[in-house]
C-alpha positions in Angstrom: 66.0 92.2 54.0 69.3 93.4 52.6 68.9 97.1 53.2 67.3 96.6 56.6 70.0 94.3 57.9 72.9 96.3 56.7 71.5 99.7 57.8 70.6 98.4 61.3 74.2 97.3 61.8 75.8 100.4 60.5 73.9 103.4 61.8 72.1 104.3 65.0 68.5 103.3 65.2 68.8 100.7 62.5 65.8 100.5 60.3 63.7 103.0 62.3 65.5 106.1 63.6 66.9 106.9 67.0 68.7 105.0 69.7 66.2 102.8 71.5 65.4 101.9 75.1 65.1 98.3 76.2 62.4 96.5 74.3 59.4 94.8 75.9 58.1 91.3 75.1 55.8 92.8 72.4 58.5 95.1 71.0 58.4 96.1 67.4 62.2 95.9 67.3 62.8 92.2 67.2 65.5 90.2 65.4 63.6 88.9 62.4 64.3 85.2 61.7 65.4 84.5 58.1 66.6 80.9 58.4 66.8 78.5 61.3 67.5 74.8 62.0 68.1 72.5 64.9 71.6 70.9 64.8 71.0 67.5 66.3 69.0 66.3 69.3 70.3 66.1 72.9 73.6 67.6 71.9 75.6 70.4 73.7 77.3 73.4 72.2 79.3 76.3 73.6 81.4 79.2 72.4 83.8 78.1 69.6 81.4 75.5 68.2 80.2 77.8 65.4 82.2 78.8 62.3 80.9 80.8 59.3 83.3 80.9 56.3 83.7 80.0 52.6 85.2 76.8 53.9 85.0 74.9 50.6 86.7 77.8 48.7 83.8 78.2 46.3 84.6 80.7 43.6 81.4 82.7 44.2 82.5 83.2 47.9 79.3 81.9 49.5 79.7 81.4 53.2 78.8 78.1 54.8 77.7 77.6 58.4 79.7 74.9 60.2 78.8 73.6 63.7 80.4 71.0 66.0 79.0 69.6 69.2 80.5 68.1 72.3 79.1 64.8 71.2 81.5 64.9 68.2 79.1 65.6 65.3 80.3 68.0 62.6 77.6 69.6 60.4 77.9 72.0 57.5 74.9 74.1 56.1 74.6 76.0 52.9 71.6 78.3 53.2 70.3 79.3 49.8 66.9 80.8 50.5 64.7 82.0 53.3 63.5 79.2 55.6 65.4 75.9 56.1 65.2 73.1 53.5 66.5 69.6 53.9 69.1 70.1 51.1 70.7 72.9 53.1 72.5 70.3 55.2 75.4 69.5 52.9 77.7 67.6 55.3 77.3 65.6 58.5 80.0 63.5 60.0 80.6 61.9 63.4 84.1 62.5 64.6 85.8 60.3 67.1 86.0 62.9 69.9 84.1 65.9 71.3 84.6 69.1 69.3 85.7 72.0 71.4 86.4 74.7 68.8 86.2 75.3 65.0 88.4 77.7 63.1 88.8 78.6 59.4 92.2 79.7 58.1 95.2 79.0 55.8 96.6 76.1 57.8 98.0 73.9 55.0 101.6 74.5 53.9 102.0 75.6 50.2 98.3 76.3 49.8 96.3 79.6 50.1 93.0 77.8 50.4 90.8 78.1 53.5 90.9 74.9 55.6 89.0 73.8 58.7 90.8 73.3 62.1 89.0 71.2 64.7 90.1 71.2 68.3 89.4 68.0 70.2 90.3 67.5 73.9 93.5 65.5 73.0 93.9 66.2 69.3 94.2 69.1 66.8 93.1 68.1 63.3 93.1 70.1 60.1 90.7 69.1 57.2 90.2 70.3 53.6 86.6 70.7 52.6 85.8 70.3 48.9 82.7 70.0 46.8 82.5 67.0 44.5 80.7 67.9 41.3 79.3 65.9 38.4 77.5 67.3 35.4 78.0 70.9 36.6 76.2 70.4 39.9 77.5 69.6 43.3 76.7 66.0 44.4 78.2 66.1 47.9 81.0 67.6 50.0 84.0 65.7 51.2 86.1 66.1 54.3 89.8 65.2 53.7 92.3 65.2 56.6 95.4 67.2 56.0 97.3 66.6 59.2 96.7 66.2 62.9 98.7 66.7 66.2 98.2 64.7 69.3 98.2 66.9 72.4 100.0 66.1 75.5 97.6 68.1 77.7 93.8 68.4 77.6 93.0 71.4 75.4 90.7 74.3 76.2 90.7 76.7 73.2 92.9 78.0 70.4 93.8 81.1 68.4 95.6 81.4 65.1 97.4 84.0 63.0 100.8 84.9 61.3 102.9 84.3 64.5 106.3 86.0 64.5 105.6 88.2 61.5 105.3 85.4 59.0 103.6 85.9 55.6 99.9 86.7 55.7 99.1 83.8 53.4 99.7 81.2 56.1 98.4 80.8 59.7 99.9 79.2 62.7 97.9 77.7 65.6 98.3 78.2 69.3 96.4 75.8 71.6 95.8 76.7 75.3 95.5 73.7 77.7 93.4 73.4 80.8 96.5 73.9 83.0 97.7 77.1 81.2 100.3 75.7 78.8 100.5 77.2 75.3 101.4 74.8 72.5 102.5 76.4 69.2 102.1 74.6 65.8 103.6 75.9 62.6 101.1 74.2 60.4 102.0 70.5 60.2 105.0 70.7 62.6 105.1 71.3 66.3 107.1 74.3 67.4 107.3 74.6 71.2 105.2 74.7 74.5 105.4 77.3 77.2 103.8 77.5 80.6 102.9 81.2 81.4 102.4 80.9 85.2 103.1 78.3 87.8 100.1 79.5 89.8 97.6 78.9 87.0 94.1 78.0 88.1 91.6 78.2 85.3 92.0 79.1 81.6 90.3 82.0 79.9 90.0 83.5 76.4 93.0 84.0 74.2 93.6 86.2 71.2 96.5 87.1 68.9 97.4 90.6 68.0 99.4 90.5 64.7 100.4 94.2 64.7 102.4 93.9 67.9 103.0 90.1 67.7 101.3 89.7 71.1 99.2 86.9 72.7 96.5 88.4 74.9 95.0 86.3 77.7 93.0 86.9 80.9 94.2 84.9 83.9 92.4 83.7 87.0 93.5 86.9 88.9 91.3 88.9 86.6 94.3 90.5 84.8 94.6 90.9 81.1 98.2 90.0 80.2 100.2 90.3 77.0 103.1 87.9 76.0 105.3 88.6 73.0 105.8 85.7 70.6 109.5 86.2 70.3 109.9 86.2 74.1 108.0 83.0 74.4 110.0 81.4 71.6 113.3 82.5 73.1 112.4 81.5 76.7 113.6 78.3 78.3 111.4 75.2 78.3 109.4 75.4 81.5 106.8 72.7 80.9 106.9 69.7 83.3 109.4 71.4 85.5 109.2 70.6 89.2 108.4 73.4 91.6 111.5 75.4 92.4 113.5 73.8 89.6 115.4 76.2 87.5 115.6 75.9 83.7 119.0 74.8 82.4 119.2 77.4 79.7 117.3 80.3 78.2 115.3 83.1 79.7 112.2 83.1 81.8 108.8 83.8 80.4 108.2 87.5 80.9 104.9 89.3 80.6 104.9 92.3 78.3 102.2 94.2 80.2 99.4 93.4 82.6 96.2 95.2 83.4 93.7 94.4 86.2 90.1 94.7 85.0 88.4 93.4 88.2 86.3 90.7 86.6 86.7 87.6 84.5 86.8 88.2 80.7 84.4 86.4 78.4 85.7 87.6 75.1 89.0 89.3 73.9 89.2 90.6 70.3 91.6 92.9 68.4 89.6 95.6 66.7 89.3 99.3 65.9 86.4 100.1 68.2 87.1 103.7 69.2 86.5 106.3 66.5 89.4 108.5 67.8 92.0 105.9 66.7 94.5 106.9 64.0 94.8 104.9 60.8 97.6 102.7 62.1 96.3 102.1 65.6 94.4 99.1 67.0 93.0 98.3 70.4 92.0 95.3 72.5 88.2 94.9 73.2 87.6 92.9 76.3 84.0 92.0 77.3 83.8 91.0 81.0 80.9 89.6 83.0 79.2 93.0 83.2 81.7 95.5 81.8 83.1 96.4 78.4 86.8 97.5 78.3 88.9 98.9 75.5 92.6 98.6 76.2 95.4 100.4 74.4 98.3 98.6 72.7 100.5 99.3 75.7 98.0 98.0 78.2 96.3 101.1 79.4 92.6 101.2 79.7 91.1 103.6 77.2 87.4 103.3 77.9 85.0 101.2 80.0 81.3 100.9 80.2 79.2 99.1 82.9 76.4 96.9 81.6 74.8 96.0 84.9 71.2 95.5 83.9 71.8 92.3 81.9 74.2 89.4 82.0 76.2 88.9 78.8 76.0 85.5 77.0 78.0 86.2 73.9 80.0 89.0 72.3 81.3 89.8 68.9 83.2 92.7 67.3 82.4 92.9 63.6 83.9 95.2 61.0 82.0 97.9 59.2 82.4 98.8 55.5 84.6 101.9 55.3 82.7 105.2 54.9 85.1 106.4 52.2 87.7 104.6 50.1 90.7 106.0 52.1 89.1 105.8 55.6 90.3 103.0 57.8 87.5 100.4 58.7 86.0 100.6 62.2 84.0 98.0 64.2 80.9 97.8 66.2 80.2 95.5 69.2 77.4 93.0 69.1 76.2 91.6 72.5 73.6 89.0 73.4 72.2 88.6 76.9 70.8 85.8 79.0 67.5 87.8 78.9 67.2 87.3 75.1 68.4 90.7 73.9 70.6 91.5 71.0 72.4 94.8 71.4 74.7 96.8 69.1 77.2 99.3 70.6 78.9 102.0 68.6 81.9 102.9 70.8 80.2 102.9 74.2 76.7 104.1 73.0 73.9 101.6 72.6 72.5 102.3 69.1 70.2 99.3 68.6 68.5 96.7 70.8 66.3 93.9 69.6 64.7 90.8 71.2 65.7 87.4 70.0 63.0 84.9 69.4 63.1 81.9 71.8 66.9 81.5 72.2 69.9 82.5 74.3 73.0 82.5 72.1 76.3 81.2 73.3 78.0 82.4 70.0 77.1 84.9 67.3 78.6 85.9 63.9 77.9 88.7 61.4 78.6 87.6 57.9 77.2 87.8 54.3 74.6 85.1 53.6 73.2 84.6 50.1 74.6 87.9 49.1 72.9 89.8 52.0 75.4 91.7 54.1 74.9 92.1 57.8 73.1 88.8 58.6 73.5 87.8 62.3 74.1 84.0 62.8 73.4 82.9 66.4 73.6 79.5 68.1 72.5 78.4 71.5 73.7 75.7 73.8 71.1 73.2 72.5 72.2 73.5 68.9 69.5 75.8 67.5 71.0 77.9 64.7 69.3 81.1 63.5 70.1 83.6 60.8 68.5 86.9 61.7 68.4 90.4 60.3 67.7 93.4 62.5 65.1 95.8 61.3 61.4 96.4 61.2 58.9 94.8 58.8 57.2 97.4 56.6 53.5 98.0 57.2 51.2 95.8 55.1 48.8 98.7 54.3 49.2 102.4 54.3 47.0 104.6 56.5 44.7 107.0 54.7 43.0 109.9 56.2 39.3 109.5 55.2 38.2 112.7 56.9 38.4 115.7 54.6 37.8 118.3 57.3 40.6 120.5 58.4 42.6 119.3 61.5 42.4 121.4 64.7 45.9 121.2 66.1 45.0 123.2 69.3 42.4 120.6 70.3 44.9 117.8 69.5 47.5 119.4 71.7 45.0 119.9 74.5 43.9 116.2 74.3 47.5 115.2 74.2 48.3 117.1 77.4 45.2 115.6 79.1 46.4 112.1 78.3 49.9 112.9 79.6 48.3 114.2 82.8 46.3 110.9 83.2 49.5 108.9 82.6 51.5 110.8 85.2 48.7 110.5 87.8 48.4 106.7 87.1 52.2 106.1 87.4 52.7 108.5 90.3 49.6 108.2 92.5 47.8 105.1 91.3 47.1 102.2 93.5 50.0 99.9 93.9 50.3 96.6 95.6 52.1 97.1 98.9 55.6 95.6 98.7 56.7 93.4 101.6 58.8 95.3 104.1 60.9 93.5 106.7 61.6 95.3 110.0 64.3 94.2 112.5 64.4 95.8 115.9 66.7 95.0 118.8 65.8 95.1 122.5 69.1 95.5 124.5 68.8 95.2 128.3 70.6 97.6 130.5 71.3 95.0 133.2 73.3 91.8 132.6 71.7 88.4 132.9 71.6 87.1 136.4 69.8 83.8 136.2 71.7 82.5 133.2 72.6 78.8 132.9 76.4 78.5 133.1 77.3 76.0 130.4 81.0 76.8 130.4 84.0 75.2 132.0 85.9 76.9 134.7 89.0 77.3 132.5 87.0 78.8 129.5 88.4 82.3 128.6 85.2 84.2 129.2 84.6 87.2 131.4 83.3 86.5 134.9 82.3 88.5 137.9 81.8 87.0 141.4 82.1 83.6 139.7 79.3 84.2 137.3 79.6 84.5 133.5 79.1 88.0 132.3 76.6 87.8 129.5 73.8 89.8 127.9 70.8 88.5 126.0 69.6 90.7 123.1 66.2 89.9 121.6 65.8 90.6 117.8 62.2 91.3 116.8 61.7 90.4 113.1 58.3 91.5 111.6 56.8 91.7 108.1 54.4 94.2 106.6 52.7 93.8 103.3 50.4 91.4 101.5 52.6 88.4 100.7 54.7 86.2 102.9 58.5 85.9 102.3 60.7 82.8 102.6 64.3 82.1 103.3 65.1 85.1 105.5 68.7 85.1 106.6 69.9 87.3 109.5 73.7 87.7 109.9 75.3 89.5 112.9 78.7 91.3 112.9 80.3 92.1 116.3 83.8 93.0 117.4 86.3 90.2 117.9 86.1 90.3 121.7 82.5 88.9 121.8 81.3 85.3 121.7 77.8 85.0 120.2 75.5 82.2 120.7 74.7 82.3 116.9 76.1 84.5 114.2 73.5 83.6 111.5 69.8 82.9 111.8 67.7 81.3 109.1 63.9 81.7 109.0 62.0 79.4 106.6 59.1 81.8 106.2 57.6 84.9 107.7 53.9 85.9 107.5 52.8 89.5 107.2 50.8 91.1 109.9 51.4 88.4 112.5 53.3 88.4 115.7 57.0 89.3 115.3 59.6 86.5 115.3 61.7 86.8 118.4 65.3 85.5 118.2 67.4 85.7 121.4 71.2 86.3 121.0 73.5 85.7 123.9 76.7 87.9 124.0 79.7 86.9 126.1 83.1 88.4 126.3 86.5 86.8 125.8 89.0 87.7 128.5 92.0 87.1 126.2 91.6 90.3 124.0 90.9 93.9 124.6 87.4 95.0 123.6 87.6 97.4 120.6 83.9 98.4 120.5 80.3 97.8 121.5 78.5 98.3 118.2 76.8 95.3 116.6 75.2 95.1 113.1 72.3 92.7 112.3 71.7 92.4 108.6 68.6 90.6 107.2 68.5 89.6 103.5 65.5 88.1 101.7 63.6 88.2 98.4 60.4 90.2 98.1 57.3 88.8 96.5 58.5 90.3 93.2 61.7 88.3 93.5 63.8 91.4 94.2 66.6 91.1 96.6 66.2 93.2 99.8 68.4 93.9 102.8 67.5 95.4 106.1 70.2 96.6 108.6 69.7 97.1 112.3 72.5 98.6 114.5 72.5 98.5 118.2 75.0 99.0 121.0 75.7 96.6 123.9 75.9 97.9 127.5 79.2 99.1 128.8 78.7 96.9 131.8 79.2 93.8 129.7 82.9 94.5 129.1 83.9 96.5 132.2 83.2 96.4 136.0 83.6 99.0 138.7 86.6 98.8 140.9 88.2 100.8 143.7 89.7 104.1 142.4 93.0 103.8 140.6 94.9 107.1 140.4 98.2 106.1 138.7 98.3 105.4 135.0 100.8 105.5 132.1 98.6 107.1 129.5 96.2 110.1 129.8 94.0 112.3 127.6 92.0 115.4 128.6 88.7 116.4 127.1 87.2 119.9 127.6 83.5 120.7 127.3 81.5 124.0 127.3 79.0 122.9 129.9 79.4 122.2 133.7 80.0 118.5 134.0 77.2 116.4 135.6 78.0 114.0 138.5 79.6 110.7 137.5 76.8 108.8 139.4 74.2 110.1 136.9 76.5 109.6 133.9 77.4 106.0 134.7 74.1 105.0 136.3 74.1 101.9 134.2 77.2 100.5 135.9 75.8 101.2 139.3 72.5 99.4 138.5 74.3 96.1 137.9 73.4 93.4 140.5 77.0 92.7 141.4 77.9 96.4 142.3 77.6 97.2 146.0 75.8 100.5 146.9 78.8 101.7 148.9 81.0 101.7 145.8 78.6 104.2 144.0 78.8 106.7 147.0 82.6 107.0 146.4 82.1 108.1 142.8 82.2 111.9 143.2 85.0 113.0 140.9 86.8 109.7 140.1 85.6 106.5 138.5 87.7 103.4 137.7 86.8 100.3 135.7 88.5 97.1 134.9 87.9 95.6 131.5 87.3 91.9 131.1 90.8 91.5 129.7 92.3 92.8 132.9 93.3 96.3 131.9 92.2 99.3 134.1 91.0 102.7 133.1 89.9 105.8 135.0 87.9 109.0 134.4 88.5 112.0 136.5 86.2 115.1 136.4 87.2 118.7 137.2 84.1 120.7 137.7 85.9 124.1 137.9 87.7 123.6 134.6 84.9 121.7 132.9 87.4 119.0 132.0 87.5 115.3 132.0 90.7 113.3 132.2 90.7 109.7 130.9 93.7 107.6 131.9 94.7 103.9 131.6 97.6 101.5 132.0 97.5 100.8 128.2 97.1 103.3 125.4 94.4 101.3 123.6 92.4 101.0 126.8 91.6 104.7 126.7 89.3 104.3 123.7 86.2 102.5 125.1 85.9 104.6 128.3 86.5 107.8 126.3 83.8 106.9 123.8 81.4 105.9 126.5 82.0 109.2 128.3 81.5 111.3 125.2 78.3 109.4 124.2 76.8 109.7 127.7 77.7 113.5 127.9 76.0 114.1 124.5 72.9 112.2 125.5 72.7 113.9 128.9 72.9 117.5 127.5 70.6 116.6 124.6 67.9 115.4 126.9 68.2 118.4 129.2 69.0 121.0 126.6 68.1 124.6 127.6 68.3 126.0 124.0 71.6 127.8 124.6 75.0 127.1 122.9 75.2 123.6 121.5 77.2 121.2 123.6 80.5 120.2 122.2 83.7 118.5 123.4 87.2 119.7 122.5 90.7 118.2 122.7 93.4 120.9 123.1 96.6 118.8 123.4 98.7 117.4 120.6 97.6 114.0 119.2 99.4 111.0 120.8 100.7 109.7 117.5 103.9 108.4 118.9 102.1 106.0 121.2 99.9 105.0 118.3 102.8 104.4 116.0 104.5 102.2 118.6 101.4 100.0 118.6 101.3 100.0 114.8 105.0 98.8 114.7 104.2 95.9 117.1 101.4 94.8 114.8 103.5 95.0 111.7 106.4 93.2 113.3 104.1 90.3 114.3 102.8 90.1 110.7 106.4 89.9 109.4 107.3 87.3 112.0 104.2 85.2 111.1 105.1 85.4 107.4 108.7 84.1 108.2 107.3 81.2 110.3 105.0 80.2 107.5 107.8 80.3 105.0 109.9 78.1 107.3 106.9 75.7 107.7 106.6 75.4 103.9 110.3 74.6 103.7 110.1 72.0 106.4 107.0 70.3 104.9 108.7 70.2 101.5 111.8 68.7 103.1 109.6 66.1 104.9 108.0 65.0 101.6 111.4 64.7 99.9 112.7 62.5 102.7 109.6 60.4 102.6 110.0 59.8 98.9 113.7 58.8 99.3 112.8 56.4 102.1 110.1 54.8 100.0 112.6 54.3 97.2 115.0 52.6 99.7 112.3 50.4 101.1 111.0 49.3 97.7 114.4 48.4 96.5 115.0 44.7 96.2 118.6 45.1 97.2 118.4 47.0 100.6 120.9 49.8 101.0 121.8 51.8 104.1 119.4 54.5 105.1 122.3 56.9 105.9 120.4 58.4 108.8 117.4 59.4 106.7 115.1 58.1 109.4 116.8 60.3 111.9 116.5 63.3 109.6 112.8 62.4 109.0 112.1 62.4 112.8 114.0 65.7 113.2 112.1 67.3 110.4 108.8 66.1 111.9 109.7 67.6 115.3 110.7 70.9 113.7 107.3 71.0 111.8 105.4 70.5 115.1 107.4 73.2 116.7 106.8 75.6 113.9 103.0 74.9 113.9 102.9 75.6 117.7 104.9 78.8 117.1 102.5 79.9 114.4 99.5 79.2 116.7 101.1 81.4 119.4 101.9 84.2 117.0 98.4 84.1 115.5 96.9 84.4 119.0 99.2 87.3 119.7 98.3 88.9 116.4 94.6 88.7 117.1 95.2 90.3 120.5 97.4 93.1 119.1 94.9 93.6 116.2 92.2 94.4 118.8 94.6 96.8 120.5 95.3 98.5 117.2 91.6 98.7 116.3 90.8 100.4 119.6 93.8 102.7 119.3 92.8 103.7 115.8 89.3 104.5 117.0 90.8 106.6 119.8 93.0 108.6 117.4 89.9 109.2 115.1 87.9 110.4 118.1 90.6 112.8 119.1 91.0 114.1 115.6 87.3 114.8 115.5 87.4 116.7 118.8 90.7 118.5 117.9 89.6 119.9 114.5 85.8 120.1 115.2 84.9 117.9 112.3 81.2 117.4 111.4 79.5 114.0 111.0 80.0 113.7 107.2 83.7 114.6 107.2 84.3 112.2 110.2 82.4 109.4 108.4 84.6 109.8 105.3 87.7 110.0 107.3 86.8 106.8 109.1 86.2 105.1 105.8 89.7 105.9 104.6 91.5 105.6 108.0 89.7 102.3 108.8 89.7 101.0 112.4 88.7 97.5 111.2 91.9 95.5 111.3 91.5 92.4 109.1 94.8 90.7 108.2 95.1 87.9 105.6 98.0 86.1 103.9 97.7 88.3 100.7 96.8 91.7 102.3 97.0 93.3 105.7 95.7 96.4 107.4 98.8 98.5 106.7 98.5 98.1 102.9 94.8 98.9 102.9 95.1 102.0 105.1 98.2 103.2 103.2 96.4 103.0 99.8 93.2 104.7 101.2 95.2 107.6 102.7 97.2 108.0 99.5 93.9 108.2 97.6 92.7 110.8 100.1 95.8 112.9 99.8 95.6 112.9 96.0 91.9 113.8 95.8 90.0 115.6 98.6 93.1 116.7 100.5 95.3 117.4 97.5 97.5 120.5 97.7 97.4 121.2 93.9 96.0 119.8 90.7 99.4 118.0 90.1 98.7 115.8 93.0 95.3 114.9 91.7 96.7 113.7 88.3 99.3 111.3 89.8 98.9 107.6 89.1 98.8 105.5 92.3 101.2 102.7 92.5 100.0 99.1 92.9 99.2 97.8 96.4 102.0 95.6 97.9 103.2 94.6 101.3 105.6 97.3 102.6 109.0 96.7 104.1 108.2 98.9 107.1 105.7 101.4 108.4 107.6 104.6 107.7 105.5 105.7 104.7 102.3 104.8 106.5 103.3 107.0 109.4 104.2 109.8 107.0 100.8 109.6 105.3 98.9 109.7 108.7 100.9 112.7 109.7 100.2 114.4 106.4 96.5 113.8 106.7 96.5 115.3 110.3 98.5 118.3 109.1 96.2 119.1 106.2 93.2 118.8 108.5 94.9 121.1 110.9 95.4 123.7 108.2 91.7 123.8 107.4 91.4 121.0 104.8 88.2 119.1 104.7 87.1 115.9 102.8 83.6 117.1 102.1 81.5 120.2 102.3 84.1 122.7 101.1 86.5 123.6 98.3 89.3 124.8 100.5 90.5 121.3 101.1 91.4 120.9 97.4 94.0 123.8 97.4 96.3 123.7 100.4 98.4 126.8 100.8 99.8 126.2 104.3 102.6 124.1 105.5 100.5 121.0 106.0 102.2 119.1 103.2 105.9 119.7 104.1 106.3 116.1 105.1 105.4 114.7 101.7 107.7 114.4 98.7 106.4 114.0 95.2 106.3 110.2 95.4 104.3 109.9 98.7 101.5 112.3 97.7 
């Protein structure tokens, strides 16, 4: 198997030819087993528990396979022929602790021989492995301890190398603990320990880059970070420091560079993976959960490839023999998957894929075994060790053409085309089993519930009219078509924050096809403490089909306007006003808003007064009015608050479009126009109020953290005083404790009040954003696709959290929009966006919103035209080079 194994690992197609598709169960391209054994029974193994090296320093250089289990059993194998023999197991010893990782290197001072490092949870031990011979043959192998280090913290993994630019004939060891502390050992002596981050959560892979003297890790924030050894050595001791305590001397631990990859890393290696690298360049190969990254020496991402079809179980970068004597060696990437595949990547191209036989490796190695290069050693979590080669077995017998007549190639081609036609018809039009299809429909009543049971208290903050709770019951009809039933159907509902739902998630154990639909009633009520920002509700049903494929069905519906507003006597005075022009004579308000008049609590006399003016009062108490001018074909919407204009303006535009769509005469299409300037100043004032509340809430939380820390410190001091055998005066510590407790309670009450105010102002900001988007659409006559893309970037969904708020999200989205679809020139497109962070104020966000409006006004469009990419007007005067 020598030539087959080596060629499969070096060239595309391995032993057979071209790059291959994914193999099936009966694929010809399988990893051929050369040697295998089971390392123990009922033992567990993971990455790091396999090591392949000439660990006994045999003059012939034969590699040995060393395994270590979590049960603490160390085994060493010396394969000498195909198939496992009992004499291949040359060493077996039970250690006194679980084995986390094995490593082979020059770890003994004054010796250039390869030694074995074993990492235990609380100990690092280095052993010398030697063969004891007698009469010219090896009798047994001995394991002699060289030195060991007791660890102060539970270990996770290790890396080794010539730290600090030391000689290449010696290796130092770095151990990473479970709490993120790096401990450095210069062979048999301890050097120092450093904690990289105080906010450490879980450890990840670690690797040492000798060329730049860097330690590469991936933290719990999914960032690949690099720390220079000299910086770590010169930094102050920060291990076992209390939070907030400053080091007495020395510098802080500084990261050399950091790159966010968006997923947790499984493997980090230093290699020469990209063929475009120069002779003195290296790169960092990071294998994530479903993506492969190559990172430059300075932290920039060079290449990345998504491997979404399979989940990666193990990864290895192995060096290739140099093609010429002067050429630098490159590397390929070997991946194994949970589905049992073994894949070889040359750069980002899959050049070979084979199926493993009955195992899912957790670690793999590529080494020379018995003089055969390119052998793949794999080990799974149960201790099964396989040595495979990748290639195809040669045919046992050659095929001989027994017919002596001349071949008719025309008939062969015709038969070939007929067979292809049959295959296409079979795959395209053949009978298939009908896949299960779930359907979700919503029946929304136009009239509110009248005979509903009032299960609320009188002081509950829900909308009421004439003493009755305003509520609407929507029935969801869930039906299934197909041949097989489905189980565990989950329906989730998403509604604006102003609505109170009887249930937001529905779980159905099973659903039978062809039967009566499952009817689920959902009761919607309205909170009277916040302004309603919309009436659209989304119901999403998720399930697994009969083929165990995940499926999702989405149903969108709109609640009646009467649920959030009620008719009142005409109100003519208002603080805010917008005017909408249309190209058709406006219909009577009684026909447009017939749904409001049909409600049981609306008297008939009130509808007769609706000739050219209609006023409503939202459940939150805000009033809004629509006035129609038939001569000018104009509607005026006015309200006492700016955000209150949105819902009535949206309802008016939707009812107008529906009215003229139903009674269309085939003439000019109906459209609405907004001729005035956009009310951005009123909108910016609301944005400032929202941002000020966020900053105030952040300050209150900071004060609360200080007070709680102070409370704990006082408690500790009081406990020390109370436990002292010789009582000492309290020095008013009890008074300070009570005062701190009262301040903590006051701060929590203030935080609750500010959070309620923030929720209220968030609803106002969401409604105001929807209004500005609607006016932009009418002002610049945007089509549906451009408006959809603009709404995705200029999002009206206000979701604030401790780490990220609405201002940062919209600012980053609009910056991306200004640098891509609405860019003025190619220079703007090539600019690198800055990292997202909490701004000091809203000036830049206002500037970006104004820039987007200006570029839309000069003819720029997000989709459907190339003119948006080159802006030659004055729409970008407001931006400087940094902001665009």
